[in-house]
C-alpha positions in Angstrom: -10.0 -5.1 19.0 -12.0 -1.9 19.2 -11.1 1.0 21.6 -11.5 -1.3 24.7 -8.5 -2.2 27.4 -5.9 -0.2 27.8 -6.5 1.7 24.4 -7.6 5.0 25.2 -6.6 7.7 22.8 -2.8 7.3 23.5 -0.7 6.4 20.4 -0.6 7.2 16.7 -3.9 7.9 15.2 -4.4 6.7 11.8 -7.4 7.1 9.2 -9.1 4.1 8.4 -9.3 3.2 4.3 -11.0 -0.1 4.2 -9.4 -2.0 7.2 -6.0 0.0 7.6 -3.5 1.5 5.2 -0.6 -0.8 4.0 1.8 0.5 6.6 1.2 2.6 9.3 4.1 4.8 10.1 5.2 4.7 13.8 7.7 6.7 15.9 8.5 3.1 17.1 10.2 1.7 14.0 10.0 -1.9 14.4 6.2 -1.4 14.2 6.5 0.0 10.5 7.1 -4.0 9.7 3.5 -4.6 10.3 0.5 -4.7 8.3 -3.1 -6.0 8.3 -4.5 -8.9 6.6 -5.0 -8.1 2.8 -2.8 -5.5 2.5 -0.1 -7.1 0.1 -0.4 -8.0 -3.8 -2.5 -10.8 -4.8 -1.6 -13.4 -7.7 -2.6 -12.9 -11.3 -5.0 -15.4 -11.1 -6.4 -14.9 -7.5 -10.4 -14.9 -7.7 -10.5 -15.9 -11.1 -12.7 -19.0 -12.2 -11.0 -22.2 -12.4 -12.3 -25.6 -13.6 -11.8 -29.1 -12.0 -13.8 -32.3 -12.7 -13.7 -35.9 -13.0 -13.4 -38.0 -16.3 -14.3 -41.1 -14.7 -17.6 -41.6 -17.2 -17.6 -45.2 -16.7 -18.3 -45.0 -13.0 -21.2 -42.0 -13.2 -24.7 -43.8 -13.2 -27.7 -42.2 -14.5 -29.3 -39.8 -11.5 -32.7 -39.7 -10.3 -33.1 -36.1 -11.5 -33.0 -37.4 -15.2 -29.3 -36.8 -15.5 -27.8 -39.5 -18.2 -25.2 -42.3 -17.2 -21.7 -41.2 -18.4 -21.7 -37.7 -17.8 -18.5 -35.7 -17.2 -18.6 -34.0 -13.8 -17.3 -30.3 -13.7 -17.1 -28.0 -10.9 -16.5 -24.1 -11.5 -14.6 -22.7 -8.6 -12.8 -19.5 -7.6 -9.1 -19.8 -7.3 -7.6 -18.9 -4.1 -4.0 -18.5 -2.7 -5.0 -18.5 0.7 -2.3 -16.0 2.1 -2.8 -13.5 4.9 -1.3 -10.7 2.8 -3.5 -11.0 -0.5 -6.5 -8.6 -0.9 -8.8 -11.1 -2.6 -8.1 -14.2 -0.5 -7.2 -13.1 3.0 -10.6 -14.1 4.3 -10.1 -17.6 3.4 -6.7 -17.4 5.1 -8.7 -16.4 8.6 -11.1 -19.1 8.1 -8.2 -21.7 7.6 -6.2 -20.5 10.5 -9.2 -20.1 12.5 -10.2 -24.0 12.0 -6.7 -25.2 12.7 -6.1 -23.3 15.9 -9.8 -24.4 17.0 -8.7 -28.0 16.3 -6.2 -27.5 18.7 -7.7 -26.0 21.5 -10.4 -28.8 21.3 -7.6 -31.6 21.8 -6.8 -29.7 25.0 -7.4 -32.4 28.2 -6.2 -30.4 31.4 -8.4 -29.1 34.1 -10.7 -26.7 32.1 -13.5 -27.5 29.8 -13.9 -24.4 27.6 -11.3 -21.9 26.6 -11.7 -18.1 27.5 -10.8 -15.1 25.9 -8.4 -12.8 27.5 -6.8 -9.4 26.2 -3.2 -8.9 27.4 -2.2 -5.0 26.8 1.5 -4.1 27.5 2.1 -0.5 28.9 3.5 2.5 26.4 7.0 1.9 28.2 7.2 -1.5 26.8 6.2 -0.6 23.3 9.7 -0.2 22.3 10.5 -3.8 23.2 11.8 -6.3 20.5 9.1 -8.1 19.7 10.1 -11.3 20.6 11.0 -10.0 24.1 7.6 -8.3 24.2 5.6 -11.4 23.6 7.7 -13.4 26.2 7.0 -11.2 28.7 3.0 -11.4 27.8 3.4 -15.2 28.2 5.1 -14.4 31.5 2.1 -12.4 32.5 -0.4 -14.6 31.3 1.0 -17.6 33.7 1.1 -15.1 36.5 -2.5 -14.3 36.3 -3.1 -18.4 36.0 -3.7 -18.8 32.6 -1.8 -22.1 31.9 -2.0 -22.3 28.1 -3.5 -21.0 24.6 -3.2 -19.5 21.6 -1.9 -16.0 21.2 -2.7 -13.5 18.3 -0.7 -10.2 18.2 -2.6 -6.9 17.2 -0.5 -3.7 16.7 -3.6 -1.1 16.5 -6.8 -0.6 17.8 -9.7 0.9 16.3 -11.4 4.0 18.3 -15.2 3.3 18.1 -16.4 6.8 17.8 -14.2 8.1 15.3 -13.4 4.7 13.6 -9.5 5.8 13.3 -7.0 3.3 13.8 -4.2 4.1 16.4 -0.9 2.2 17.5 -2.0 0.4 20.6 -0.2 -3.1 20.4 -1.8 -5.8 22.7 -2.4 -9.8 22.5 -5.5 -11.8 22.2 -5.8 -15.0 23.9 -8.0 -18.0 23.7 -6.8 -20.2 26.3 -7.5 -22.1 29.6 -7.2 -21.0 33.3 -9.2 -18.9 35.6 -8.0 -15.4 35.7 -7.1 -13.5 39.1 -4.7 -11.2 40.2 -5.1 -8.6 37.7 -5.2 -5.7 39.8 -1.7 -6.5 41.5 -0.2 -7.3 38.0 -1.3 -3.9 36.8 0.0 -2.2 39.9 3.4 -4.0 39.8 4.1 -4.2 35.8 1.6 -1.7 34.2 0.2 -4.7 32.0 -3.7 -4.8 31.7 -5.3 -8.1 31.8 -8.9 -8.3 30.6 -10.8 -11.6 30.9 -13.5 -11.2 28.3 -14.9 -14.6 29.3 -16.1 -17.7 27.5 -16.9 -17.3 24.1 -20.3 -18.8 22.5 -18.3 -19.6 19.4 -14.3 -20.1 19.6 -13.9 -20.4 15.9 -15.8 -17.4 14.9 -13.8 -15.5 18.0 -10.5 -16.8 16.3 -11.9 -15.6 12.6 -12.6 -12.0 13.9 -9.1 -11.6 15.7 -7.7 -12.9 12.6 -9.4 -10.6 10.1 -7.2 -7.6 11.8 -4.3 -9.1 13.4 -0.8 -8.1 13.1 0.9 -9.8 9.8 4.7 -9.5 9.5 7.1 -11.7 7.3 8.9 -14.4 9.2 6.6 -14.3 12.2 3.6 -16.6 13.0 0.4 -14.8 13.2 -0.8 -17.6 15.7 1.2 -18.6 18.1 1.0 -21.2 21.4 2.2 -21.2 24.7 2.4 -23.3 28.2 -0.1 -26.2 28.3 -1.1 -25.7 24.8 2.4 -25.3 23.3 4.0 -27.8 20.5 6.2 -29.6 23.2 3.3 -30.0 25.6 0.3 -30.9 23.5 0.5 -33.4 20.8 -2.2 -33.1 18.1 -3.4 -34.8 15.2 -3.4 -32.9 12.1 -6.6 -31.5 11.0 -8.1 -33.7 8.3 -8.8 -31.1 5.4 -10.8 -33.1 2.8 -10.2 -32.5 -0.8 -13.1 -31.8 -3.3 -14.4 -34.8 -4.6 -16.7 -36.0 -7.1 -20.3 -36.7 -6.0 -20.9 -39.7 -8.2 -17.7 -41.6 -7.7 -15.9 -40.1 -4.7 -12.9 -39.6 -7.0 -10.6 -36.5 -6.3 -11.6 -33.9 -8.6 -8.4 -32.8 -11.1 -7.9 -29.2 -12.4 -9.3 -29.6 -16.1 -8.3 -27.5 -18.8 -11.6 -27.2 -21.0 -12.8 -26.7 -24.5 -16.6 -26.1 -24.9 -17.7 -26.6 -28.5 -20.8 -27.3 -30.5 -22.4 -23.8 -29.8 -22.2 -24.3 -26.0 -21.1 -21.2 -23.7 -18.7 -22.0 -21.0 -20.2 -22.5 -17.4 -21.2 -19.1 -16.4 -21.4 -19.6 -12.7 -19.8 -21.2 -9.8 -21.2 -24.3 -9.0 -21.3 -28.1 -10.1 -22.0 -29.1 -13.8 -22.7 -32.1 -15.8 -21.8 -32.6 -19.4 -21.9 -35.5 -21.8 -19.6 -35.7 -24.9 -22.5 -35.6 -27.3 -23.4 -31.9 -26.2 -19.8 -31.0 -27.3 -17.6 -31.1 -24.2 -13.8 -31.6 -25.0 -12.1 -32.6 -21.9 -8.2 -33.5 -21.4 -5.7 -33.8 -19.0 
């Protein structure tokens, strides 16, 4: 998030390079274990071109665009590890995590029709709590202000909107269900700041944005669930993810090592291609 709720200028300022340095040294040691998405090491083939296709030429009819029957379908794509820490692929990780969370929120059948966005910020005196304790306290605060359940994304830092510097200011973004009330009394009694940002136009887009600068830490889930949306209370069918398929015979595409001979250049761009063996395409599995 930006410099909003509970932010001020307290905490340590960190110059923004890209999105944030790999590790931001803090006076609170356990925050040194957190980083933002995209600040790890990519795999050697991340972002490189891969080729997959379908060799079921006997099932590939001629096309109305003049494509002959019996062609080999080839798709050139960009390889992606979809890890949070990968500087090349983290945006795909954001999109996948957002889609999964949106799918789970849509399965909720309680008293509230649409999820709301709530930001929960602990007071500085609680920043030193072990993270598990801090998060459980956030869950308790949320239930106390009548948020019955939802997903929680932790942010260790905020960005100052004026200077574009990042500073330590741990807080939690929540997409959940409820009717928020009693935040003034909660602040007076605990020091925790709760802000109801309201219903979002696009829940998936909000999730994607919050994940793009969420806290990432080995051994910790970036998205967690509590209350009426927790795993022991809300049963959800797994999100169906369609595998890439051949547009002609609908078979699942296979990774294919290709050798293009006969004077043809390899496919130069991402996209779909059709080749006949007479043109000099050699394909093997």
